[in-house]
C-alpha positions as CSV (number, residue, x, y, z in Angstrom):
1,M,-11.6,-14.2,-3.5
2,S,-12.8,-11.2,-3.5
3,Q,-12.9,-8.8,-6.3
4,D,-10.1,-6.5,-4.7
5,I,-7.1,-7.2,-6.0
6,V,-4.6,-4.9,-3.8
7,S,-6.5,-6.3,-0.6
8,D,-6.0,-9.9,-1.8
9,T,-2.2,-9.2,-2.8
10,L,-1.6,-7.6,0.4
11,N,-3.5,-10.1,2.5
12,K,-1.2,-12.8,0.7
13,I,1.7,-10.8,1.5
14,M,1.1,-10.6,5.0
15,N,0.4,-14.2,5.1
16,A,3.4,-15.3,3.2
17,K,5.5,-13.1,5.9
18,K,3.6,-15.0,9.1
19,A,4.5,-17.9,7.3
20,N,8.1,-16.9,7.1
21,K,8.3,-16.9,3.2
22,S,10.4,-14.4,1.7
23,Y,8.7,-14.2,-1.2
24,I,4.8,-14.5,-3.3
25,V,3.8,-15.5,-6.8
26,S,0.7,-14.1,-8.0
27,T,-1.2,-14.1,-11.3
28,R,-3.6,-11.4,-10.3
29,F,-2.4,-7.9,-10.7
30,S,-4.0,-4.4,-12.0
31,K,-2.7,-1.1,-12.6
32,L,-3.5,0.0,-8.9
33,L,-2.0,-2.5,-7.7
34,I,1.2,-1.6,-9.6
35,K,1.4,1.5,-8.2
36,V,0.8,0.4,-5.0
37,L,3.6,-1.7,-5.3
38,D,5.9,1.1,-6.9
39,M,5.4,3.0,-3.6
40,M,6.5,0.1,-1.2
41,K,9.1,-0.6,-3.4
42,Q,10.1,3.0,-3.7
43,Y,11.0,3.2,0.1
44,G,12.8,-0.4,0.4
45,Y,9.9,-2.4,2.0
46,I,9.4,-4.7,-0.9
47,D,10.7,-5.7,-4.4
48,Y,9.3,-7.3,-7.3
49,T,9.3,-8.1,-10.6
50,L,6.4,-8.5,-13.4
51,N,7.2,-11.2,-16.5
52,E,4.4,-12.7,-19.1
53,G,2.1,-12.3,-16.5
54,V,3.6,-13.7,-13.4
55,L,4.3,-11.1,-10.7
56,R,6.5,-12.0,-7.8
57,I,6.7,-10.2,-4.9
58,E,9.7,-10.2,-3.2
59,M,9.4,-8.9,1.2
60,K,12.2,-7.0,2.6
61,E,12.1,-4.7,5.3
62,L,8.2,-4.9,5.7
63,N,6.8,-5.1,9.2
64,I,3.1,-4.9,8.1
65,C,0.8,-3.9,5.0
66,S,-3.2,-3.6,4.6
67,S,-5.3,-2.3,2.3
68,I,-8.0,0.4,4.6
69,K,-11.7,-0.4,4.1
70,P,-13.8,1.0,3.3
71,R,-11.8,3.5,1.2
72,Y,-12.3,6.3,3.0
73,T,-12.5,9.9,1.7
74,V,-10.8,12.6,3.8
75,N,-10.1,16.1,2.8
76,K,-6.8,18.1,3.7
77,E,-7.5,18.9,7.5
78,N,-8.8,15.2,8.1
79,L,-5.7,13.4,6.3
80,E,-3.3,13.7,9.8
81,K,-5.9,11.6,11.8
82,Y,-6.5,9.0,10.0
83,V,-2.6,8.9,9.5
84,R,-2.5,8.2,13.3
85,R,-5.2,5.8,13.3
86,F,-3.2,3.4,10.7
87,L,0.2,3.7,11.3
88,P,1.8,3.1,15.1
89,A,4.2,6.6,15.5
90,R,5.1,9.4,13.5
91,D,7.1,9.2,10.8
92,Y,7.3,5.9,10.7
93,G,5.2,4.4,7.5
94,Y,2.7,5.4,4.6
95,V,-0.5,5.8,3.8
96,I,-1.1,5.4,0.4
97,V,-3.9,8.2,-0.6
98,S,-6.0,8.2,-4.3
99,T,-5.8,12.1,-5.3
100,S,-7.3,13.6,-7.7
101,K,-2.9,14.1,-9.0
102,G,-2.6,10.4,-8.6
103,L,-1.4,8.2,-6.5
104,M,1.0,9.9,-3.4
105,T,1.5,8.9,0.4
106,N,0.4,11.1,3.1
107,N,3.5,13.2,3.5
108,E,3.1,14.1,-0.6
109,A,-0.7,14.9,0.1
110,K,0.3,16.8,3.3
111,E,2.7,19.5,0.7
112,N,0.1,19.4,-1.9
113,N,-2.4,20.1,0.0
114,L,-4.5,17.5,-1.4
115,G,-7.3,15.1,0.7
116,G,-8.2,11.5,-1.1
117,S,-9.4,8.4,-0.7
118,L,-7.4,6.1,1.7
119,I,-6.3,2.7,-0.5
120,A,-3.6,1.0,1.4
121,Y,-0.9,1.8,4.5
122,F,2.6,-0.1,5.5
123,Y,5.8,0.4,7.3
């Protein structure tokens, strides 16, 4: 296991999905991972619970999720280029961007004219 908890957990989710599992259980999590999972939960792709140091993630309408490595730093003008690289179609899925105002999706970053570091994508 690497030290990137977000990447490890998103890989676990995709491996479980490929094995036709409906949920995963993890004991490793961080504040960044919880915020990424909050965004995925907000759009209805997953559901998760955190009880006594155990994170249980249930897949719902998720097709693909992955972290972006290396974590590209993009400005507001070039954000659309990276969105087209990682998402299969326009207005289908989300790229999570770490901006100076916190984590937000590519659509929110575009509305606020912000760039930042690309963290993950899901659809």
